[in-house]
Backbone atoms as SQL, in Angstrom:
CREATE TABLE atoms (id INTEGER PRIMARY KEY, chain TEXT, resi INTEGER, resn TEXT, atom TEXT, x REAL, y REAL, z REAL);
INSERT INTO atoms VALUES
  (1, 'A', 1, 'MET', 'N', -72.777, 59.935, 121.602),
  (2, 'A', 1, 'MET', 'CA', -73.075, 61.122, 122.364),
  (3, 'A', 1, 'MET', 'C', -74.061, 60.802, 123.494),
  (4, 'A', 2, 'ARG', 'N', -75.040, 59.967, 123.172),
  (5, 'A', 2, 'ARG', 'CA', -76.064, 59.618, 124.144),
  (6, 'A', 2, 'ARG', 'C', -75.450, 58.852, 125.321),
  (7, 'A', 3, 'LYS', 'N', -74.551, 57.901, 125.024),
  (8, 'A', 3, 'LYS', 'CA', -73.882, 57.149, 126.077),
  (9, 'A', 3, 'LYS', 'C', -73.019, 58.065, 126.934),
  (10, 'A', 4, 'PHE', 'N', -72.409, 59.040, 126.320),
  (11, 'A', 4, 'PHE', 'CA', -71.562, 59.990, 127.034),
  (12, 'A', 4, 'PHE', 'C', -72.395, 60.791, 128.048),
  (13, 'A', 5, 'VAL', 'N', -73.539, 61.290, 127.636),
  (14, 'A', 5, 'VAL', 'CA', -74.406, 62.069, 128.529),
  (15, 'A', 5, 'VAL', 'C', -74.925, 61.194, 129.667),
  (16, 'A', 6, 'ILE', 'N', -75.338, 59.979, 129.354),
  (17, 'A', 6, 'ILE', 'CA', -75.814, 59.064, 130.394),
  (18, 'A', 6, 'ILE', 'C', -74.680, 58.739, 131.365),
  (19, 'A', 7, 'GLY', 'N', -73.485, 58.558, 130.855),
  (20, 'A', 7, 'GLY', 'CA', -72.321, 58.293, 131.717),
  (21, 'A', 7, 'GLY', 'C', -72.010, 59.456, 132.638),
  (22, 'A', 8, 'ILE', 'N', -72.064, 60.670, 132.115),
  (23, 'A', 8, 'ILE', 'CA', -71.805, 61.868, 132.929),
  (24, 'A', 8, 'ILE', 'C', -72.873, 62.013, 134.012),
  (25, 'A', 9, 'LEU', 'N', -74.143, 61.848, 133.648),
  (26, 'A', 9, 'LEU', 'CA', -75.219, 61.959, 134.634),
  (27, 'A', 9, 'LEU', 'C', -75.110, 60.862, 135.698),
  (28, 'A', 10, 'GLY', 'N', -74.780, 59.652, 135.272),
  (29, 'A', 10, 'GLY', 'CA', -74.610, 58.553, 136.227),
  (30, 'A', 10, 'GLY', 'C', -73.453, 58.814, 137.185),
  (31, 'A', 11, 'ALA', 'N', -72.348, 59.293, 136.667),
  (32, 'A', 11, 'ALA', 'CA', -71.198, 59.606, 137.515),
  (33, 'A', 11, 'ALA', 'C', -71.535, 60.727, 138.495),
  (34, 'A', 12, 'GLY', 'N', -72.249, 61.726, 138.022),
  (35, 'A', 12, 'GLY', 'CA', -72.658, 62.818, 138.905),
  (36, 'A', 12, 'GLY', 'C', -73.553, 62.333, 140.025),
  (37, 'A', 13, 'PHE', 'N', -74.476, 61.450, 139.697),
  (38, 'A', 13, 'PHE', 'CA', -75.367, 60.892, 140.722),
  (39, 'A', 13, 'PHE', 'C', -74.578, 60.079, 141.744),
  (40, 'A', 14, 'ILE', 'N', -73.672, 59.245, 141.282),
  (41, 'A', 14, 'ILE', 'CA', -72.881, 58.408, 142.187),
  (42, 'A', 14, 'ILE', 'C', -71.989, 59.273, 143.074),
  (43, 'A', 15, 'LEU', 'N', -71.337, 60.261, 142.503),
  (44, 'A', 15, 'LEU', 'CA', -70.481, 61.143, 143.301),
  (45, 'A', 15, 'LEU', 'C', -71.298, 61.968, 144.284),
  (46, 'A', 16, 'GLY', 'N', -72.450, 62.428, 143.876),
  (47, 'A', 16, 'GLY', 'CA', -73.312, 63.191, 144.777),
  (48, 'A', 16, 'GLY', 'C', -73.794, 62.355, 145.943),
  (49, 'A', 17, 'ALA', 'N', -74.220, 61.137, 145.677),
  (50, 'A', 17, 'ALA', 'CA', -74.678, 60.243, 146.742),
  (51, 'A', 17, 'ALA', 'C', -73.527, 59.885, 147.675),
  (52, 'A', 18, 'GLY', 'N', -72.351, 59.673, 147.117),
  (53, 'A', 18, 'GLY', 'CA', -71.183, 59.360, 147.936),
  (54, 'A', 18, 'GLY', 'C', -70.783, 60.521, 148.823),
  (55, 'A', 19, 'THR', 'N', -70.844, 61.730, 148.283),
  (56, 'A', 19, 'THR', 'CA', -70.516, 62.919, 149.064),
  (57, 'A', 19, 'THR', 'C', -71.503, 63.100, 150.204),
  (58, 'A', 20, 'TYR', 'N', -72.775, 62.889, 149.938),
  (59, 'A', 20, 'TYR', 'CA', -73.797, 63.005, 150.977),
  (60, 'A', 20, 'TYR', 'C', -73.563, 61.972, 152.081),
  (61, 'A', 21, 'ALA', 'N', -73.289, 60.736, 151.705),
  (62, 'A', 21, 'ALA', 'CA', -73.059, 59.682, 152.699),
  (63, 'A', 21, 'ALA', 'C', -71.803, 59.985, 153.517),
  (64, 'A', 22, 'PHE', 'N', -70.763, 60.485, 152.881),
  (65, 'A', 22, 'PHE', 'CA', -69.533, 60.829, 153.581),
  (66, 'A', 22, 'PHE', 'C', -69.777, 61.959, 154.577),
  (67, 'A', 23, 'ALA', 'N', -70.538, 62.976, 154.198),
  (68, 'A', 23, 'ALA', 'CA', -70.836, 64.088, 155.090),
  (69, 'A', 23, 'ALA', 'C', -71.653, 63.626, 156.291),
  (70, 'A', 24, 'GLU', 'N', -72.603, 62.746, 156.074),
  (71, 'A', 24, 'GLU', 'CA', -73.407, 62.233, 157.174),
  (72, 'A', 24, 'GLU', 'C', -72.551, 61.432, 158.146),
  (73, 'A', 25, 'GLU', 'N', -71.597, 60.701, 157.642),
  (74, 'A', 25, 'GLU', 'CA', -70.770, 59.847, 158.483),
  (75, 'A', 25, 'GLU', 'C', -69.739, 60.648, 159.264),
  (76, 'A', 26, 'ASN', 'N', -69.350, 61.812, 158.778),
  (77, 'A', 26, 'ASN', 'CA', -68.285, 62.583, 159.406),
  (78, 'A', 26, 'ASN', 'C', -68.773, 63.733, 160.259),
  (79, 'A', 27, 'GLY', 'N', -69.853, 63.582, 160.969),
  (80, 'A', 27, 'GLY', 'CA', -70.236, 64.576, 161.941),
  (81, 'A', 27, 'GLY', 'C', -71.461, 65.389, 161.599),
  (82, 'A', 28, 'ASN', 'N', -71.889, 65.431, 160.379),
  (83, 'A', 28, 'ASN', 'CA', -73.078, 66.198, 160.062),
  (84, 'A', 28, 'ASN', 'C', -74.345, 65.414, 160.357),
  (85, 'A', 29, 'GLY', 'N', -74.206, 64.175, 160.728),
  (86, 'A', 29, 'GLY', 'CA', -75.361, 63.330, 160.959),
  (87, 'A', 29, 'GLY', 'C', -75.885, 63.350, 162.376),
  (88, 'A', 30, 'GLY', 'N', -75.207, 63.980, 163.281),
  (89, 'A', 30, 'GLY', 'CA', -75.695, 64.022, 164.644),
  (90, 'A', 30, 'GLY', 'C', -74.647, 64.485, 165.622),
  (91, 'A', 31, 'LEU', 'N', -75.090, 64.740, 166.820),
  (92, 'A', 31, 'LEU', 'CA', -74.218, 65.200, 167.877),
  (93, 'A', 31, 'LEU', 'C', -74.065, 64.109, 168.918),
  (94, 'A', 32, 'ASN', 'N', -72.941, 64.116, 169.603),
  (95, 'A', 32, 'ASN', 'CA', -72.763, 63.181, 170.697),
  (96, 'A', 32, 'ASN', 'C', -72.617, 63.960, 172.002),
  (97, 'A', 33, 'PHE', 'N', -72.587, 63.257, 173.110),
  (98, 'A', 33, 'PHE', 'CA', -72.528, 63.899, 174.420),
  (99, 'A', 33, 'PHE', 'C', -71.270, 64.750, 174.565),
  (100, 'A', 34, 'GLY', 'N', -70.154, 64.276, 174.048),
  (101, 'A', 34, 'GLY', 'CA', -68.902, 65.038, 174.141),
  (102, 'A', 34, 'GLY', 'C', -68.988, 66.401, 173.462),
  (103, 'A', 35, 'GLN', 'N', -69.676, 66.470, 172.335),
  (104, 'A', 35, 'GLN', 'CA', -69.844, 67.737, 171.628),
  (105, 'A', 35, 'GLN', 'C', -70.787, 68.671, 172.381),
  (106, 'A', 36, 'MET', 'N', -71.779, 68.106, 173.017),
  (107, 'A', 36, 'MET', 'CA', -72.797, 68.911, 173.699),
  (108, 'A', 36, 'MET', 'C', -72.419, 69.256, 175.143),
  (109, 'A', 37, 'LYS', 'N', -71.483, 68.554, 175.750),
  (110, 'A', 37, 'LYS', 'CA', -71.156, 68.729, 177.164),
  (111, 'A', 37, 'LYS', 'C', -70.833, 70.175, 177.539),
  (112, 'A', 38, 'PRO', 'N', -70.007, 70.903, 176.803),
  (113, 'A', 38, 'PRO', 'CA', -69.732, 72.297, 177.198),
  (114, 'A', 38, 'PRO', 'C', -70.996, 73.163, 177.245),
  (115, 'A', 39, 'MET', 'N', -71.878, 72.990, 176.292),
  (116, 'A', 39, 'MET', 'CA', -73.113, 73.764, 176.292),
  (117, 'A', 39, 'MET', 'C', -74.017, 73.350, 177.447),
  (118, 'A', 40, 'ILE', 'N', -74.114, 72.042, 177.699),
  (119, 'A', 40, 'ILE', 'CA', -74.946, 71.558, 178.799),
  (120, 'A', 40, 'ILE', 'C', -74.416, 72.089, 180.127),
  (121, 'A', 41, 'GLU', 'N', -73.085, 72.078, 180.306),
  (122, 'A', 41, 'GLU', 'CA', -72.499, 72.580, 181.549),
  (123, 'A', 41, 'GLU', 'C', -72.799, 74.061, 181.744),
  (124, 'A', 42, 'GLU', 'N', -72.777, 74.811, 180.654),
  (125, 'A', 42, 'GLU', 'CA', -73.070, 76.249, 180.762),
  (126, 'A', 42, 'GLU', 'C', -74.546, 76.493, 181.068),
  (127, 'A', 43, 'MET', 'N', -75.423, 75.718, 180.442),
  (128, 'A', 43, 'MET', 'CA', -76.857, 75.912, 180.642),
  (129, 'A', 43, 'MET', 'C', -77.344, 75.339, 181.971),
  (130, 'A', 44, 'HIS', 'N', -76.702, 74.257, 182.444),
  (131, 'A', 44, 'HIS', 'CA', -77.124, 73.572, 183.672),
  (132, 'A', 44, 'HIS', 'C', -75.912, 73.302, 184.554),
  (133, 'A', 45, 'PRO', 'N', -75.316, 74.351, 185.152),
  (134, 'A', 45, 'PRO', 'CA', -74.076, 74.154, 185.914),
  (135, 'A', 45, 'PRO', 'C', -74.259, 73.343, 187.195),
  (136, 'A', 46, 'ASP', 'N', -75.475, 73.233, 187.696),
  (137, 'A', 46, 'ASP', 'CA', -75.717, 72.522, 188.951),
  (138, 'A', 46, 'ASP', 'C', -75.884, 71.011, 188.779),
  (139, 'A', 47, 'LEU', 'N', -75.914, 70.508, 187.555),
  (140, 'A', 47, 'LEU', 'CA', -76.097, 69.076, 187.326),
  (141, 'A', 47, 'LEU', 'C', -74.759, 68.344, 187.360),
  (142, 'A', 48, 'SER', 'N', -74.775, 67.111, 187.869),
  (143, 'A', 48, 'SER', 'CA', -73.584, 66.269, 187.822),
  (144, 'A', 48, 'SER', 'C', -73.407, 65.753, 186.386),
  (145, 'A', 49, 'THR', 'N', -72.249, 65.171, 186.115),
  (146, 'A', 49, 'THR', 'CA', -71.995, 64.627, 184.776),
  (147, 'A', 49, 'THR', 'C', -72.987, 63.519, 184.444),
  (148, 'A', 50, 'LYS', 'N', -73.310, 62.687, 185.424),
  (149, 'A', 50, 'LYS', 'CA', -74.280, 61.616, 185.187),
  (150, 'A', 50, 'LYS', 'C', -75.656, 62.200, 184.852),
  (151, 'A', 51, 'GLU', 'N', -76.073, 63.226, 185.580),
  (152, 'A', 51, 'GLU', 'CA', -77.365, 63.861, 185.309),
  (153, 'A', 51, 'GLU', 'C', -77.370, 64.523, 183.925),
  (154, 'A', 52, 'GLN', 'N', -76.238, 65.131, 183.561),
  (155, 'A', 52, 'GLN', 'CA', -76.124, 65.739, 182.229),
  (156, 'A', 52, 'GLN', 'C', -76.244, 64.675, 181.145),
  (157, 'A', 53, 'LYS', 'N', -75.551, 63.555, 181.335),
  (158, 'A', 53, 'LYS', 'CA', -75.601, 62.474, 180.332),
  (159, 'A', 53, 'LYS', 'C', -77.008, 61.898, 180.234),
  (160, 'A', 54, 'ASP', 'N', -77.673, 61.698, 181.387),
  (161, 'A', 54, 'ASP', 'CA', -79.048, 61.196, 181.373),
  (162, 'A', 54, 'ASP', 'C', -79.975, 62.156, 180.637),
  (163, 'A', 55, 'MET', 'N', -79.802, 63.449, 180.876),
  (164, 'A', 55, 'MET', 'CA', -80.625, 64.455, 180.197),
  (165, 'A', 55, 'MET', 'C', -80.359, 64.438, 178.684),
  (166, 'A', 56, 'PHE', 'N', -79.086, 64.345, 178.308),
  (167, 'A', 56, 'PHE', 'CA', -78.732, 64.286, 176.886),
  (168, 'A', 56, 'PHE', 'C', -79.377, 63.074, 176.224),
  (169, 'A', 57, 'GLU', 'N', -79.284, 61.906, 176.870),
  (170, 'A', 57, 'GLU', 'CA', -79.862, 60.685, 176.302),
  (171, 'A', 57, 'GLU', 'C', -81.381, 60.779, 176.180),
  (172, 'A', 58, 'SER', 'N', -82.034, 61.394, 177.165),
  (173, 'A', 58, 'SER', 'CA', -83.490, 61.498, 177.078),
  (174, 'A', 58, 'SER', 'C', -83.920, 62.451, 175.966),
  (175, 'A', 59, 'CYS', 'N', -83.066, 63.425, 175.655),
  (176, 'A', 59, 'CYS', 'CA', -83.404, 64.380, 174.594),
  (177, 'A', 59, 'CYS', 'C', -82.924, 63.919, 173.214),
  (178, 'A', 60, 'HIS', 'N', -81.687, 63.424, 173.150),
  (179, 'A', 60, 'HIS', 'CA', -81.063, 63.157, 171.852),
  (180, 'A', 60, 'HIS', 'C', -80.741, 61.696, 171.620),
  (181, 'A', 61, 'GLY', 'N', -81.095, 60.819, 172.538),
  (182, 'A', 61, 'GLY', 'CA', -80.805, 59.396, 172.391),
  (183, 'A', 61, 'GLY', 'C', -81.666, 58.744, 171.327),
  (184, 'A', 62, 'LYS', 'N', -81.687, 57.431, 171.342),
  (185, 'A', 62, 'LYS', 'CA', -82.398, 56.659, 170.312),
  (186, 'A', 62, 'LYS', 'C', -83.853, 57.084, 170.169),
  (187, 'A', 63, 'ASP', 'N', -84.560, 57.218, 171.275),
  (188, 'A', 63, 'ASP', 'CA', -85.963, 57.627, 171.233),
  (189, 'A', 63, 'ASP', 'C', -86.146, 59.036, 171.790),
  (190, 'A', 64, 'GLY', 'N', -85.136, 59.879, 171.631),
  (191, 'A', 64, 'GLY', 'CA', -85.184, 61.235, 172.182),
  (192, 'A', 64, 'GLY', 'C', -86.232, 62.103, 171.527),
  (193, 'A', 65, 'MET', 'N', -86.609, 63.153, 172.257),
  (194, 'A', 65, 'MET', 'CA', -87.681, 64.017, 171.764),
  (195, 'A', 65, 'MET', 'C', -87.194, 65.066, 170.765),
  (196, 'A', 66, 'MET', 'N', -85.904, 65.370, 170.742),
  (197, 'A', 66, 'MET', 'CA', -85.399, 66.411, 169.854),
  (198, 'A', 66, 'MET', 'C', -84.799, 65.798, 168.596),
  (199, 'A', 67, 'GLN', 'N', -85.092, 66.393, 167.476),
  (200, 'A', 67, 'GLN', 'CA', -84.487, 65.964, 166.214),
  (201, 'A', 67, 'GLN', 'C', -83.076, 66.526, 166.150),
  (202, 'A', 68, 'GLN', 'N', -82.169, 65.817, 165.474),
  (203, 'A', 68, 'GLN', 'CA', -80.780, 66.253, 165.393),
  (204, 'A', 68, 'GLN', 'C', -80.629, 67.608, 164.716),
  (205, 'A', 69, 'SER', 'N', -81.452, 67.900, 163.739),
  (206, 'A', 69, 'SER', 'CA', -81.321, 69.177, 163.047),
  (207, 'A', 69, 'SER', 'C', -81.572, 70.332, 164.001),
  (208, 'A', 70, 'GLY', 'N', -82.489, 70.165, 164.938),
  (209, 'A', 70, 'GLY', 'CA', -82.737, 71.208, 165.933),
  (210, 'A', 70, 'GLY', 'C', -81.558, 71.376, 166.862),
  (211, 'A', 71, 'ALA', 'N', -80.935, 70.280, 167.238),
  (212, 'A', 71, 'ALA', 'CA', -79.781, 70.333, 168.122),
  (213, 'A', 71, 'ALA', 'C', -78.605, 71.005, 167.436),
  (214, 'A', 72, 'GLU', 'N', -78.406, 70.716, 166.164),
  (215, 'A', 72, 'GLU', 'CA', -77.308, 71.331, 165.439),
  (216, 'A', 72, 'GLU', 'C', -77.512, 72.834, 165.332),
  (217, 'A', 73, 'SER', 'N', -78.742, 73.276, 165.127),
  (218, 'A', 73, 'SER', 'CA', -78.964, 74.716, 165.039),
  (219, 'A', 73, 'SER', 'C', -78.740, 75.385, 166.383),
  (220, 'A', 74, 'MET', 'N', -79.007, 74.684, 167.488),
  (221, 'A', 74, 'MET', 'CA', -78.706, 75.231, 168.812),
  (222, 'A', 74, 'MET', 'C', -77.209, 75.423, 168.967),
  (223, 'A', 75, 'MET', 'N', -76.427, 74.452, 168.525),
  (224, 'A', 75, 'MET', 'CA', -74.978, 74.555, 168.644),
  (225, 'A', 75, 'MET', 'C', -74.422, 75.666, 167.756),
  (226, 'A', 76, 'ASN', 'N', -75.007, 75.905, 166.609),
  (227, 'A', 76, 'ASN', 'CA', -74.535, 76.948, 165.710),
  (228, 'A', 76, 'ASN', 'C', -74.803, 78.336, 166.273),
  (229, 'A', 77, 'ASN', 'N', -75.857, 78.474, 167.064),
  (230, 'A', 77, 'ASN', 'CA', -76.180, 79.777, 167.644),
  (231, 'A', 77, 'ASN', 'C', -75.357, 80.068, 168.869),
  (232, 'A', 78, 'PHE', 'N', -74.605, 79.108, 169.336),
  (233, 'A', 78, 'PHE', 'CA', -73.858, 79.255, 170.554),
  (234, 'A', 78, 'PHE', 'C', -72.571, 79.975, 170.317);
């Protein structure tokens, strides 16, 4: 009985971790310029595509000032 419970808990942990990793890999882990472009164009219609991409990279790039969770909530409110 003890081995059975440990096996069930172990399987649950492995499946839970796998589900989390899969969700992060399939789009819940961040936004890219293509996803944000329609919103950027609406908010900043006077910018060229290059200026929009530069702005996106400065905000959401490797060392960007905005966290991805904040960006996702902006997209959800749109």
